C-alpha positions in Angstrom: -7.5 -19.1 -14.7 -8.0 -15.8 -12.2 -5.5 -13.2 -13.5 -2.4 -12.2 -12.1 -4.4 -8.3 -11.4 -6.7 -10.0 -9.0 -4.1 -11.1 -6.6 -1.6 -8.1 -7.0 -4.6 -6.1 -5.9 -5.3 -7.8 -3.3 -1.3 -8.1 -2.4 -0.2 -4.2 -3.2 -1.2 -0.6 -2.9 0.9 2.3 -5.4 1.1 5.3 -3.7 3.0 8.8 -4.9 6.1 9.2 -3.6 5.0 12.4 -1.9 1.9 10.4 0.3 3.9 7.9 0.8 6.4 9.6 2.1 3.7 12.0 4.2 2.9 8.4 6.0 6.0 5.5 6.0 6.5 5.8 10.0 3.5 5.0 10.6 3.2 2.2 8.3 6.0 0.6 8.8 5.2 0.7 12.8 1.9 -0.2 12.2 1.6 -2.7 9.0 3.8 -5.8 8.8 4.0 -4.6 4.9 6.5 -4.1 2.7 7.5 -1.3 1.0 9.4 -1.0 -2.2 10.3 2.0 -3.7 9.9 2.1 -7.6 10.4 5.5 -10.2 7.6 8.0 -9.1 5.9 5.8 -6.9 5.8 3.8 -3.5 4.3 -0.4 -3.7 3.3 -1.3 -0.3 3.3 -5.4 0.3 1.5 -7.3 2.2 -0.8 -10.2 3.4 -4.6 -10.1 1.6 -5.3 -9.6 5.7 -3.2 -7.1 6.4 -3.5 -4.3 2.4 -7.6 -3.9 3.6 -6.1 -3.0 7.2 -3.5 -0.6 5.3 -6.1 0.1 2.4 -9.1 1.4 5.7 -6.3 3.4 7.3 -5.2 5.3 3.9 -8.0 6.4 3.3 -9.8 7.6 6.4 -6.4 10.0 6.1 -7.5 11.4 2.5 -4.0 9.5 0.7 -4.9 9.1 -3.1 -4.5 5.4 -3.9 -3.4 4.9 -7.3 
């Protein structure tokens, strides 16, 4: 059986709050994701097709992914 963490890695990205706030508007308008705020982080949740696109965009803009 596959561990749940494998599925989470393909459907979620966790960012520090300050990184997410710098890019939130762009993320909301250009990707089909849900943004969930937590204590000191923000969770970007999307389909296994959308999350790789978000990850690539974030990395190309120098965003640290937790």
